[in-house]
N, CA, C and O atoms as a Maestro MAE file, in Angstrom:
{
 s_m_m2io_version
 :::
 2.0.0
}

f_m_ct {
 s_m_title
 :::
 protein
 m_atom[284] {
  # First column is atom index #
  i_m_mmod_type
  r_m_x_coord
  r_m_y_coord
  r_m_z_coord
  i_m_residue_number
  s_m_chain_name
  s_m_pdb_residue_name
  s_m_pdb_atom_name
  i_m_atomic_number
  :::
  1 25 137.958 158.677 131.839 1 A "MET " " N  " 7
  2 3 139.168 159.280 131.322 1 A "MET " " CA " 6
  3 2 138.890 160.720 130.926 1 A "MET " " C  " 6
  4 15 137.913 160.995 130.230 1 A "MET " " O  " 8
  5 25 139.726 161.623 131.357 2 A "VAL " " N  " 7
  6 3 139.608 163.031 130.994 2 A "VAL " " CA " 6
  7 2 140.445 163.258 129.738 2 A "VAL " " C  " 6
  8 15 141.636 162.948 129.711 2 A "VAL " " O  " 8
  9 25 139.820 163.797 128.711 3 A "SER " " N  " 7
  10 3 140.528 164.006 127.450 3 A "SER " " CA " 6
  11 2 141.593 165.091 127.617 3 A "SER " " C  " 6
  12 15 141.436 165.998 128.434 3 A "SER " " O  " 8
  13 25 142.674 164.996 126.843 4 A "PRO " " N  " 7
  14 3 143.710 166.029 126.898 4 A "PRO " " CA " 6
  15 2 143.171 167.419 126.558 4 A "PRO " " C  " 6
  16 15 143.626 168.421 127.110 4 A "PRO " " O  " 8
  17 25 142.203 167.471 125.648 5 A "GLU " " N  " 7
  18 3 141.611 168.762 125.266 5 A "GLU " " CA " 6
  19 2 140.875 169.397 126.449 5 A "GLU " " C  " 6
  20 15 140.983 170.601 126.680 5 A "GLU " " O  " 8
  21 25 140.128 168.579 127.193 6 A "LEU " " N  " 7
  22 3 139.409 169.090 128.358 6 A "LEU " " CA " 6
  23 2 140.387 169.503 129.450 6 A "LEU " " C  " 6
  24 15 140.195 170.527 130.106 6 A "LEU " " O  " 8
  25 25 141.423 168.717 129.644 7 A "LEU " " N  " 7
  26 3 142.420 169.026 130.668 7 A "LEU " " CA " 6
  27 2 143.119 170.352 130.385 7 A "LEU " " C  " 6
  28 15 143.517 171.050 131.318 7 A "LEU " " O  " 8
  29 25 143.272 170.706 129.121 8 A "GLU " " N  " 7
  30 3 143.894 171.970 128.753 8 A "GLU " " CA " 6
  31 2 143.065 173.175 129.193 8 A "GLU " " C  " 6
  32 15 143.623 174.224 129.517 8 A "GLU " " O  " 8
  33 25 141.747 173.034 129.207 9 A "ILE " " N  " 7
  34 3 140.906 174.191 129.538 9 A "ILE " " CA " 6
  35 2 140.393 174.192 130.970 9 A "ILE " " C  " 6
  36 15 140.031 175.248 131.489 9 A "ILE " " O  " 8
  37 25 140.354 173.026 131.626 10 A "LEU " " N  " 7
  38 3 139.884 172.978 133.012 10 A "LEU " " CA " 6
  39 2 140.871 173.677 133.936 10 A "LEU " " C  " 6
  40 15 142.083 173.565 133.752 10 A "LEU " " O  " 8
  41 25 140.359 174.391 134.921 11 A "ARG " " N  " 7
  42 3 141.172 175.044 135.937 11 A "ARG " " CA " 6
  43 2 140.488 174.868 137.287 11 A "ARG " " C  " 6
  44 15 139.269 174.714 137.365 11 A "ARG " " O  " 8
  45 25 141.277 174.891 138.327 12 A "CYS " " N  " 7
  46 3 140.745 174.831 139.689 12 A "CYS " " CA " 6
  47 2 139.851 176.050 139.902 12 A "CYS " " C  " 6
  48 15 140.295 177.179 139.692 12 A "CYS " " O  " 8
  49 25 138.604 175.845 140.313 13 A "PRO " " N  " 7
  50 3 137.698 176.981 140.505 13 A "PRO " " CA " 6
  51 2 138.130 177.912 141.638 13 A "PRO " " C  " 6
  52 15 137.720 179.072 141.664 13 A "PRO " " O  " 8
  53 25 138.940 177.433 142.564 14 A "ALA " " N  " 7
  54 3 139.403 178.285 143.664 14 A "ALA " " CA " 6
  55 2 140.570 179.167 143.249 14 A "ALA " " C  " 6
  56 15 140.785 180.223 143.844 14 A "ALA " " O  " 8
  57 25 141.324 178.756 142.242 15 A "CYS " " N  " 7
  58 3 142.556 179.468 141.866 15 A "CYS " " CA " 6
  59 2 142.464 180.234 140.551 15 A "CYS " " C  " 6
  60 15 143.267 181.136 140.313 15 A "CYS " " O  " 8
  61 25 141.516 179.899 139.703 16 A "VAL " " N  " 7
  62 3 141.457 180.455 138.355 16 A "VAL " " CA " 6
  63 2 141.374 181.982 138.355 16 A "VAL " " C  " 6
  64 15 141.843 182.615 137.409 16 A "VAL " " O  " 8
  65 25 140.812 182.567 139.354 17 A "ARG " " N  " 7
  66 3 140.679 184.034 139.402 17 A "ARG " " CA " 6
  67 2 142.018 184.735 139.616 17 A "ARG " " C  " 6
  68 15 142.092 185.961 139.528 17 A "ARG " " O  " 8
  69 25 143.088 183.967 139.897 18 A "ASN " " N  " 7
  70 3 144.406 184.550 140.134 18 A "ASN " " CA " 6
  71 2 145.194 184.784 138.857 18 A "ASN " " C  " 6
  72 15 146.320 185.278 138.919 18 A "ASN " " O  " 8
  73 25 144.640 184.447 137.712 19 A "GLY " " N  " 7
  74 3 145.325 184.687 136.448 19 A "GLY " " CA " 6
  75 2 145.077 183.579 135.451 19 A "GLY " " C  " 6
  76 15 144.561 182.522 135.816 19 A "GLY " " O  " 8
  77 25 145.435 183.801 134.197 20 A "PRO " " N  " 7
  78 3 145.130 182.836 133.141 20 A "PRO " " CA " 6
  79 2 145.860 181.500 133.271 20 A "PRO " " C  " 6
  80 15 145.363 180.486 132.781 20 A "PRO " " O  " 8
  81 25 147.009 181.472 133.908 21 A "ASN " " N  " 7
  82 3 147.738 180.216 134.075 21 A "ASN " " CA " 6
  83 2 147.585 179.628 135.473 21 A "ASN " " C  " 6
  84 15 148.194 178.605 135.786 21 A "ASN " " O  " 8
  85 25 146.789 180.256 136.299 22 A "ALA " " N  " 7
  86 3 146.583 179.776 137.667 22 A "ALA " " CA " 6
  87 2 145.596 178.620 137.665 22 A "ALA " " C  " 6
  88 15 144.687 178.570 136.836 22 A "ALA " " O  " 8
  89 25 145.778 177.697 138.591 23 A "GLY " " N  " 7
  90 3 144.828 176.604 138.774 23 A "GLY " " CA " 6
  91 2 144.940 175.476 137.768 23 A "GLY " " C  " 6
  92 15 143.985 174.723 137.576 23 A "GLY " " O  " 8
  93 25 146.093 175.348 137.123 24 A "MET " " N  " 7
  94 3 146.261 174.238 136.182 24 A "MET " " CA " 6
  95 2 146.196 172.912 136.936 24 A "MET " " C  " 6
  96 15 146.578 172.826 138.103 24 A "MET " " O  " 8
  97 25 145.711 171.893 136.256 25 A "LEU " " N  " 7
  98 3 145.435 170.608 136.892 25 A "LEU " " CA " 6
  99 2 146.237 169.474 136.266 25 A "LEU " " C  " 6
  100 15 146.521 169.482 135.068 25 A "LEU " " O  " 8
  101 25 146.598 168.497 137.097 26 A "ASP " " N  " 7
  102 3 147.191 167.243 136.645 26 A "ASP " " CA " 6
  103 2 146.159 166.143 136.830 26 A "ASP " " C  " 6
  104 15 145.441 166.119 137.829 26 A "ASP " " O  " 8
  105 25 146.087 165.238 135.869 27 A "PHE " " N  " 7
  106 3 145.209 164.074 135.961 27 A "PHE " " CA " 6
  107 2 146.040 162.936 136.545 27 A "PHE " " C  " 6
  108 15 146.978 162.458 135.908 27 A "PHE " " O  " 8
  109 25 145.696 162.501 137.759 28 A "VAL " " N  " 7
  110 3 146.494 161.481 138.441 28 A "VAL " " CA " 6
  111 2 145.631 160.294 138.851 28 A "VAL " " C  " 6
  112 15 144.432 160.426 139.100 28 A "VAL " " O  " 8
  113 25 146.262 159.154 138.913 29 A "ARG " " N  " 7
  114 3 145.639 157.908 139.386 29 A "ARG " " CA " 6
  115 2 144.337 157.588 138.650 29 A "ARG " " C  " 6
  116 15 143.486 156.877 139.184 29 A "ARG " " O  " 8
  117 25 144.178 158.101 137.443 30 A "GLN " " N  " 7
  118 3 143.024 157.835 136.572 30 A "GLN " " CA " 6
  119 2 141.689 158.327 137.111 30 A "GLN " " C  " 6
  120 15 140.668 158.168 136.442 30 A "GLN " " O  " 8
  121 25 141.666 158.924 138.311 31 A "THR " " N  " 7
  122 3 140.374 159.356 138.867 31 A "THR " " CA " 6
  123 2 140.443 160.675 139.644 31 A "THR " " C  " 6
  124 15 139.492 161.023 140.344 31 A "THR " " O  " 8
  125 25 141.547 161.410 139.531 32 A "TRP " " N  " 7
  126 3 141.672 162.648 140.299 32 A "TRP " " CA " 6
  127 2 142.309 163.747 139.461 32 A "TRP " " C  " 6
  128 15 143.187 163.490 138.637 32 A "TRP " " O  " 8
  129 25 141.852 164.980 139.686 33 A "LEU " " N  " 7
  130 3 142.492 166.168 139.131 33 A "LEU " " CA " 6
  131 2 143.096 166.928 140.306 33 A "LEU " " C  " 6
  132 15 142.400 167.231 141.275 33 A "LEU " " O  " 8
  133 25 144.374 167.232 140.225 34 A "VAL " " N  " 7
  134 3 145.090 167.885 141.321 34 A "VAL " " CA " 6
  135 2 145.582 169.251 140.860 34 A "VAL " " C  " 6
  136 15 146.246 169.363 139.829 34 A "VAL " " O  " 8
  137 25 145.256 170.285 141.625 35 A "CYS " " N  " 7
  138 3 145.650 171.653 141.310 35 A "CYS " " CA " 6
  139 2 147.129 171.874 141.629 35 A "CYS " " C  " 6
  140 15 147.602 171.517 142.708 35 A "CYS " " O  " 8
  141 25 147.849 172.468 140.676 36 A "HIS " " N  " 7
  142 3 149.269 172.800 140.862 36 A "HIS " " CA " 6
  143 2 149.457 173.829 141.970 36 A "HIS " " C  " 6
  144 15 150.448 173.777 142.699 36 A "HIS " " O  " 8
  145 25 148.522 174.761 142.105 37 A "ASP " " N  " 7
  146 3 148.696 175.905 143.004 37 A "ASP " " CA " 6
  147 2 148.275 175.637 144.445 37 A "ASP " " C  " 6
  148 15 149.042 175.899 145.371 37 A "ASP " " O  " 8
  149 25 147.082 175.125 144.641 38 A "CYS " " N  " 7
  150 3 146.563 174.999 146.010 38 A "CYS " " CA " 6
  151 2 146.564 173.569 146.537 38 A "CYS " " C  " 6
  152 15 146.430 173.352 147.741 38 A "CYS " " O  " 8
  153 25 146.715 172.595 145.645 39 A "GLY " " N  " 7
  154 3 146.735 171.202 146.079 39 A "GLY " " CA " 6
  155 2 145.373 170.563 146.259 39 A "GLY " " C  " 6
  156 15 145.279 169.419 146.703 39 A "GLY " " O  " 8
  157 25 144.304 171.295 145.915 40 A "ARG " " N  " 7
  158 3 142.985 170.667 146.000 40 A "ARG " " CA " 6
  159 2 142.925 169.495 145.031 40 A "ARG " " C  " 6
  160 15 143.548 169.513 143.970 40 A "ARG " " O  " 8
  161 25 142.166 168.484 145.414 41 A "LYS " " N  " 7
  162 3 142.034 167.282 144.602 41 A "LYS " " CA " 6
  163 2 140.562 167.069 144.284 41 A "LYS " " C  " 6
  164 15 139.730 166.908 145.176 41 A "LYS " " O  " 8
  165 25 140.263 167.074 142.986 42 A "TYR " " N  " 7
  166 3 138.887 166.947 142.517 42 A "TYR " " CA " 6
  167 2 138.669 165.543 141.949 42 A "TYR " " C  " 6
  168 15 139.427 165.107 141.082 42 A "TYR " " O  " 8
  169 25 137.651 164.836 142.423 43 A "PRO " " N  " 7
  170 3 137.399 163.485 141.919 43 A "PRO " " CA " 6
  171 2 136.810 163.507 140.511 43 A "PRO " " C  " 6
  172 15 136.139 164.460 140.116 43 A "PRO " " O  " 8
  173 25 137.073 162.448 139.773 44 A "VAL " " N  " 7
  174 3 136.464 162.229 138.465 44 A "VAL " " CA " 6
  175 2 135.603 160.981 138.609 44 A "VAL " " C  " 6
  176 15 136.112 159.881 138.823 44 A "VAL " " O  " 8
  177 25 134.297 161.168 138.491 45 A "LYS " " N  " 7
  178 3 133.353 160.057 138.673 45 A "LYS " " CA " 6
  179 2 132.621 159.808 137.362 45 A "LYS " " C  " 6
  180 15 132.027 160.725 136.795 45 A "LYS " " O  " 8
  181 25 132.663 158.578 136.884 46 A "ASN " " N  " 7
  182 3 132.023 158.224 135.609 46 A "ASN " " CA " 6
  183 2 132.485 159.148 134.485 46 A "ASN " " C  " 6
  184 15 131.687 159.581 133.653 46 A "ASN " " O  " 8
  185 25 133.782 159.442 134.472 47 A "ASP " " N  " 7
  186 3 134.417 160.295 133.471 47 A "ASP " " CA " 6
  187 2 133.974 161.760 133.544 47 A "ASP " " C  " 6
  188 15 134.182 162.513 132.593 47 A "ASP " " O  " 8
  189 25 133.369 162.169 134.657 48 A "ILE " " N  " 7
  190 3 132.929 163.554 134.829 48 A "ILE " " CA " 6
  191 2 133.702 164.174 135.989 48 A "ILE " " C  " 6
  192 15 133.586 163.710 137.123 48 A "ILE " " O  " 8
  193 25 134.496 165.227 135.717 49 A "PRO " " N  " 7
  194 3 135.206 165.906 136.805 49 A "PRO " " CA " 6
  195 2 134.214 166.649 137.704 49 A "PRO " " C  " 6
  196 15 133.361 167.390 137.216 49 A "PRO " " O  " 8
  197 25 134.331 166.446 139.005 50 A "ILE " " N  " 7
  198 3 133.479 167.130 139.978 50 A "ILE " " CA " 6
  199 2 134.260 168.354 140.455 50 A "ILE " " C  " 6
  200 15 135.048 168.269 141.397 50 A "ILE " " O  " 8
  201 25 134.034 169.488 139.798 51 A "MET " " N  " 7
  202 3 134.845 170.680 139.999 51 A "MET " " CA " 6
  203 2 134.206 171.661 140.984 51 A "MET " " C  " 6
  204 15 134.103 172.853 140.694 51 A "MET " " O  " 8
  205 25 133.786 171.175 142.122 52 A "LEU " " N  " 7
  206 3 133.245 172.016 143.185 52 A "LEU " " CA " 6
  207 2 134.344 172.233 144.225 52 A "LEU " " C  " 6
  208 15 135.026 171.283 144.610 52 A "LEU " " O  " 8
  209 25 134.518 173.459 144.675 53 A "ILE " " N  " 7
  210 3 135.559 173.757 145.655 53 A "ILE " " CA " 6
  211 2 135.395 172.875 146.890 53 A "ILE " " C  " 6
  212 15 136.386 172.406 147.450 53 A "ILE " " O  " 8
  213 25 134.162 172.645 147.316 54 A "GLU " " N  " 7
  214 3 133.914 171.807 148.494 54 A "GLU " " CA " 6
  215 2 134.454 170.387 148.291 54 A "GLU " " C  " 6
  216 15 134.973 169.777 149.226 54 A "GLU " " O  " 8
  217 25 134.330 169.871 147.079 55 A "GLU " " N  " 7
  218 3 134.865 168.539 146.774 55 A "GLU " " CA " 6
  219 2 136.387 168.560 146.807 55 A "GLU " " C  " 6
  220 15 137.011 167.634 147.325 55 A "GLU " " O  " 8
  221 25 136.982 169.606 146.261 56 A "GLY " " N  " 7
  222 3 138.434 169.725 146.266 56 A "GLY " " CA " 6
  223 2 138.997 169.845 147.665 56 A "GLY " " C  " 6
  224 15 140.090 169.350 147.942 56 A "GLY " " O  " 8
  225 25 138.259 170.500 148.553 57 A "ASP " " N  " 7
  226 3 138.704 170.680 149.942 57 A "ASP " " CA " 6
  227 2 138.742 169.366 150.728 57 A "ASP " " C  " 6
  228 15 139.567 169.204 151.627 57 A "ASP " " O  " 8
  229 25 137.858 168.440 150.393 58 A "LYS " " N  " 7
  230 3 137.741 167.205 151.172 58 A "LYS " " CA " 6
  231 2 139.045 166.408 151.226 58 A "LYS " " C  " 6
  232 15 139.326 165.755 152.232 58 A "LYS " " O  " 8
  233 25 139.835 166.453 150.168 59 A "HIS " " N  " 7
  234 3 141.040 165.633 150.086 59 A "HIS " " CA " 6
  235 2 142.300 166.474 149.921 59 A "HIS " " C  " 6
  236 15 143.344 165.961 149.517 59 A "HIS " " O  " 8
  237 25 142.206 167.752 150.230 60 A "LYS " " N  " 7
  238 3 143.335 168.657 150.021 60 A "LYS " " CA " 6
  239 2 144.588 168.194 150.756 60 A "LYS " " C  " 6
  240 15 145.691 168.298 150.219 60 A "LYS " " O  " 8
  241 25 144.437 167.693 151.957 61 A "GLU " " N  " 7
  242 3 145.590 167.289 152.768 61 A "GLU " " CA " 6
  243 2 146.028 165.841 152.531 61 A "GLU " " C  " 6
  244 15 147.049 165.411 153.069 61 A "GLU " " O  " 8
  245 25 145.276 165.093 151.740 62 A "THR " " N  " 7
  246 3 145.616 163.695 151.464 62 A "THR " " CA " 6
  247 2 146.729 163.637 150.417 62 A "THR " " C  " 6
  248 15 146.590 164.218 149.341 62 A "THR " " O  " 8
  249 25 147.826 162.948 150.717 63 A "PRO " " N  " 7
  250 3 148.879 162.789 149.705 63 A "PRO " " CA " 6
  251 2 148.342 162.035 148.474 63 A "PRO " " C  " 6
  252 15 147.507 161.140 148.602 63 A "PRO " " O  " 8
  253 25 148.824 162.402 147.308 64 A "VAL " " N  " 7
  254 3 148.370 161.777 146.071 64 A "VAL " " CA " 6
  255 2 148.512 160.255 146.139 64 A "VAL " " C  " 6
  256 15 147.652 159.523 145.648 64 A "VAL " " O  " 8
  257 25 149.586 159.792 146.740 65 A "GLU " " N  " 7
  258 3 149.834 158.347 146.826 65 A "GLU " " CA " 6
  259 2 148.756 157.620 147.620 65 A "GLU " " C  " 6
  260 15 148.576 156.414 147.449 65 A "GLU " " O  " 8
  261 25 148.039 158.327 148.481 66 A "GLN " " N  " 7
  262 3 147.019 157.703 149.327 66 A "GLN " " CA " 6
  263 2 145.598 157.863 148.781 66 A "GLN " " C  " 6
  264 15 144.644 157.392 149.400 66 A "GLN " " O  " 8
  265 25 145.451 158.510 147.646 67 A "LEU " " N  " 7
  266 3 144.123 158.674 147.069 67 A "LEU " " CA " 6
  267 2 143.631 157.351 146.516 67 A "LEU " " C  " 6
  268 15 144.343 156.660 145.787 67 A "LEU " " O  " 8
  269 25 142.420 157.014 146.867 68 A "GLY " " N  " 7
  270 3 141.798 155.817 146.320 68 A "GLY " " CA " 6
  271 2 140.782 156.208 145.282 68 A "GLY " " C  " 6
  272 15 140.758 157.350 144.821 68 A "GLY " " O  " 8
  273 25 139.959 155.283 144.918 69 A "ALA " " N  " 7
  274 3 138.873 155.565 143.974 69 A "ALA " " CA " 6
  275 2 137.859 156.476 144.662 69 A "ALA " " C  " 6
  276 15 137.517 156.251 145.823 69 A "ALA " " O  " 8
  277 25 137.371 157.510 143.956 70 A "PRO " " N  " 7
  278 3 136.357 158.382 144.559 70 A "PRO " " CA " 6
  279 2 135.092 157.607 144.914 70 A "PRO " " C  " 6
  280 15 134.656 156.714 144.188 70 A "PRO " " O  " 8
  281 25 134.527 157.976 146.041 71 A "ALA " " N  " 7
  282 3 133.301 157.299 146.496 71 A "ALA " " CA " 6
  283 2 132.089 157.822 145.783 71 A "ALA " " C  " 6
  284 15 130.976 157.365 146.042 71 A "ALA " " O  " 8
  :::
 }
 m_bond[283] {
  # First column is bond index #
  i_m_from
  i_m_to
  i_m_order
  :::
  1 1 2 1
  2 2 3 1
  3 3 4 2
  4 3 5 1
  5 5 6 1
  6 6 7 1
  7 7 8 2
  8 7 9 1
  9 9 10 1
  10 10 11 1
  11 11 12 2
  12 11 13 1
  13 13 14 1
  14 14 15 1
  15 15 16 2
  16 15 17 1
  17 17 18 1
  18 18 19 1
  19 19 20 2
  20 19 21 1
  21 21 22 1
  22 22 23 1
  23 23 24 2
  24 23 25 1
  25 25 26 1
  26 26 27 1
  27 27 28 2
  28 27 29 1
  29 29 30 1
  30 30 31 1
  31 31 32 2
  32 31 33 1
  33 33 34 1
  34 34 35 1
  35 35 36 2
  36 35 37 1
  37 37 38 1
  38 38 39 1
  39 39 40 2
  40 39 41 1
  41 41 42 1
  42 42 43 1
  43 43 44 2
  44 43 45 1
  45 45 46 1
  46 46 47 1
  47 47 48 2
  48 47 49 1
  49 49 50 1
  50 50 51 1
  51 51 52 2
  52 51 53 1
  53 53 54 1
  54 54 55 1
  55 55 56 2
  56 55 57 1
  57 57 58 1
  58 58 59 1
  59 59 60 2
  60 59 61 1
  61 61 62 1
  62 62 63 1
  63 63 64 2
  64 63 65 1
  65 65 66 1
  66 66 67 1
  67 67 68 2
  68 67 69 1
  69 69 70 1
  70 70 71 1
  71 71 72 2
  72 71 73 1
  73 73 74 1
  74 74 75 1
  75 75 76 2
  76 75 77 1
  77 77 78 1
  78 78 79 1
  79 79 80 2
  80 79 81 1
  81 81 82 1
  82 82 83 1
  83 83 84 2
  84 83 85 1
  85 85 86 1
  86 86 87 1
  87 87 88 2
  88 87 89 1
  89 89 90 1
  90 90 91 1
  91 91 92 2
  92 91 93 1
  93 93 94 1
  94 94 95 1
  95 95 96 2
  96 95 97 1
  97 97 98 1
  98 98 99 1
  99 99 100 2
  100 99 101 1
  101 101 102 1
  102 102 103 1
  103 103 104 2
  104 103 105 1
  105 105 106 1
  106 106 107 1
  107 107 108 2
  108 107 109 1
  109 109 110 1
  110 110 111 1
  111 111 112 2
  112 111 113 1
  113 113 114 1
  114 114 115 1
  115 115 116 2
  116 115 117 1
  117 117 118 1
  118 118 119 1
  119 119 120 2
  120 119 121 1
  121 121 122 1
  122 122 123 1
  123 123 124 2
  124 123 125 1
  125 125 126 1
  126 126 127 1
  127 127 128 2
  128 127 129 1
  129 129 130 1
  130 130 131 1
  131 131 132 2
  132 131 133 1
  133 133 134 1
  134 134 135 1
  135 135 136 2
  136 135 137 1
  137 137 138 1
  138 138 139 1
  139 139 140 2
  140 139 141 1
  141 141 142 1
  142 142 143 1
  143 143 144 2
  144 143 145 1
  145 145 146 1
  146 146 147 1
  147 147 148 2
  148 147 149 1
  149 149 150 1
  150 150 151 1
  151 151 152 2
  152 151 153 1
  153 153 154 1
  154 154 155 1
  155 155 156 2
  156 155 157 1
  157 157 158 1
  158 158 159 1
  159 159 160 2
  160 159 161 1
  161 161 162 1
  162 162 163 1
  163 163 164 2
  164 163 165 1
  165 165 166 1
  166 166 167 1
  167 167 168 2
  168 167 169 1
  169 169 170 1
  170 170 171 1
  171 171 172 2
  172 171 173 1
  173 173 174 1
  174 174 175 1
  175 175 176 2
  176 175 177 1
  177 177 178 1
  178 178 179 1
  179 179 180 2
  180 179 181 1
  181 181 182 1
  182 182 183 1
  183 183 184 2
  184 183 185 1
  185 185 186 1
  186 186 187 1
  187 187 188 2
  188 187 189 1
  189 189 190 1
  190 190 191 1
  191 191 192 2
  192 191 193 1
  193 193 194 1
  194 194 195 1
  195 195 196 2
  196 195 197 1
  197 197 198 1
  198 198 199 1
  199 199 200 2
  200 199 201 1
  201 201 202 1
  202 202 203 1
  203 203 204 2
  204 203 205 1
  205 205 206 1
  206 206 207 1
  207 207 208 2
  208 207 209 1
  209 209 210 1
  210 210 211 1
  211 211 212 2
  212 211 213 1
  213 213 214 1
  214 214 215 1
  215 215 216 2
  216 215 217 1
  217 217 218 1
  218 218 219 1
  219 219 220 2
  220 219 221 1
  221 221 222 1
  222 222 223 1
  223 223 224 2
  224 223 225 1
  225 225 226 1
  226 226 227 1
  227 227 228 2
  228 227 229 1
  229 229 230 1
  230 230 231 1
  231 231 232 2
  232 231 233 1
  233 233 234 1
  234 234 235 1
  235 235 236 2
  236 235 237 1
  237 237 238 1
  238 238 239 1
  239 239 240 2
  240 239 241 1
  241 241 242 1
  242 242 243 1
  243 243 244 2
  244 243 245 1
  245 245 246 1
  246 246 247 1
  247 247 248 2
  248 247 249 1
  249 249 250 1
  250 250 251 1
  251 251 252 2
  252 251 253 1
  253 253 254 1
  254 254 255 1
  255 255 256 2
  256 255 257 1
  257 257 258 1
  258 258 259 1
  259 259 260 2
  260 259 261 1
  261 261 262 1
  262 262 263 1
  263 263 264 2
  264 263 265 1
  265 265 266 1
  266 266 267 1
  267 267 268 2
  268 267 269 1
  269 269 270 1
  270 270 271 1
  271 271 272 2
  272 271 273 1
  273 273 274 1
  274 274 275 1
  275 275 276 2
  276 275 277 1
  277 277 278 1
  278 278 279 1
  279 279 280 2
  280 279 281 1
  281 281 282 1
  282 282 283 1
  283 283 284 2
  :::
 }
}
């Protein structure tokens, strides 16, 4: 589980350079962080967000409804 406090400060590493409100994330399906701006999806494994752009790219085109548990 990602705490609300952590979710407030986490930003998508690919979008954060575009401004202070860029790259905000939603916590979805209990195991994914989804960027509002670019749609990258970052897995949360063992309660640790994997915030690498390469990880976000892997599932960028996958609809949120089709996301399963991160491998």
